[in-house]
C-alpha positions as CSV (number, residue, x, y, z in Angstrom):
1,X,124.0,-72.9,-143.3
2,X,122.6,-68.9,-142.0
3,X,123.1,-67.4,-145.0
4,X,123.3,-69.9,-147.9
5,X,119.7,-68.9,-149.1
6,X,120.2,-65.1,-148.9
7,X,119.2,-63.0,-152.3
8,X,117.2,-65.4,-153.6
9,X,114.1,-65.4,-153.5
10,X,113.8,-68.7,-151.0
11,X,111.8,-67.3,-148.1
12,X,108.5,-66.1,-149.9
13,X,108.3,-69.8,-151.2
14,X,109.1,-71.5,-147.8
15,X,106.4,-69.5,-146.4
16,X,103.9,-70.3,-148.6
17,X,104.5,-73.3,-149.3
18,X,104.4,-73.6,-145.0
19,X,101.6,-72.5,-144.9
20,X,99.3,-74.5,-146.8
21,X,100.6,-77.0,-145.4
22,X,99.6,-76.0,-141.9
23,X,95.8,-74.6,-143.7
24,X,95.3,-78.1,-145.1
25,X,96.3,-79.9,-142.5
26,X,94.0,-78.1,-140.3
27,X,91.2,-77.2,-142.8
28,X,91.8,-73.5,-141.7
29,X,90.0,-70.7,-144.4
30,X,89.9,-67.4,-143.7
31,X,88.5,-66.1,-146.8
32,X,85.7,-69.1,-146.1
33,X,85.4,-67.1,-143.1
34,X,85.5,-63.6,-144.0
35,X,82.7,-64.1,-146.3
36,X,80.9,-66.0,-144.0
37,X,80.6,-63.6,-141.6
38,X,79.8,-60.4,-144.2
39,X,76.6,-62.9,-144.8
40,X,78.3,-64.9,-147.8
41,X,78.4,-68.8,-146.3
42,X,80.6,-70.3,-148.0
43,X,82.5,-73.7,-147.8
44,X,86.4,-74.4,-147.4
45,X,88.0,-74.6,-150.6
46,X,91.3,-75.1,-152.2
47,X,91.2,-71.8,-153.6
48,X,90.1,-69.9,-149.7
49,X,93.3,-72.1,-147.9
50,X,95.8,-70.8,-151.4
51,X,94.6,-66.8,-150.7
52,X,94.9,-66.9,-146.9
53,X,98.7,-68.5,-147.4
54,X,99.4,-65.3,-149.9
55,X,97.2,-63.0,-147.0
56,X,99.3,-64.5,-143.8
57,X,102.9,-64.5,-147.0
58,X,101.6,-60.9,-147.0
59,X,102.3,-60.7,-143.8
60,X,100.1,-58.0,-142.1
61,X,100.3,-55.1,-144.3
62,X,99.1,-57.4,-147.2
63,X,96.0,-58.2,-144.9
64,X,95.3,-54.3,-143.7
65,X,95.7,-53.1,-147.4
66,X,93.2,-55.7,-148.5
67,X,90.5,-55.3,-145.7
68,X,91.2,-51.2,-146.5
69,X,90.3,-52.3,-150.8
70,X,87.3,-54.2,-149.4
71,X,85.9,-51.2,-147.5
72,X,86.1,-53.6,-143.8
73,X,88.8,-51.4,-142.7
74,X,89.6,-47.7,-143.4
75,X,92.5,-46.0,-142.4
76,X,91.6,-42.3,-142.2
77,X,89.0,-43.7,-139.9
78,X,91.7,-45.2,-138.1
79,X,94.0,-42.6,-138.3
80,X,91.6,-39.9,-136.5
81,X,90.8,-42.8,-133.8
82,X,94.7,-42.7,-133.7
83,X,95.1,-38.8,-132.9
84,X,91.9,-39.0,-130.5
85,X,93.2,-41.3,-128.4
86,X,96.8,-39.9,-128.1
87,X,95.0,-36.1,-127.3
88,X,92.3,-37.9,-125.1
89,X,96.1,-39.4,-123.0
90,X,97.5,-36.5,-123.6
91,X,93.9,-34.2,-121.5
92,X,93.9,-37.5,-118.8
93,X,97.8,-36.2,-118.3
94,X,97.7,-32.9,-117.7
95,X,94.8,-33.2,-115.8
96,X,96.4,-36.0,-114.3
97,X,99.3,-33.3,-113.4
98,X,97.3,-30.2,-112.0
99,X,95.8,-32.7,-109.1
100,X,98.6,-34.0,-108.2
101,X,100.0,-30.5,-107.7
102,X,96.9,-29.1,-106.0
103,X,97.5,-31.9,-103.4
104,X,100.6,-31.1,-103.3
105,X,99.9,-27.6,-101.9
106,X,98.0,-29.0,-99.6
């Protein structure tokens, strides 16, 4: 039974329909919330809920691409921040190793 729908393209439509049912039941509209946060107040709409369902069906990569296009999240800035955090962690580990060597020598 688990492989019945495999390769037939059912996964995405099922996810979108399921998401729409949940969003309509609980009045969830991420598009409206995002516009409100950006200072463009909007009421809940079926179109916004449909876009929300499509974003959810697209997964985190789809959401990230939308945020990149809207200049909410910058991939280059994200990489720079990640590199900085890694460098700080490496420096901290090196400092701890030096301290532990100094403590063992006393």
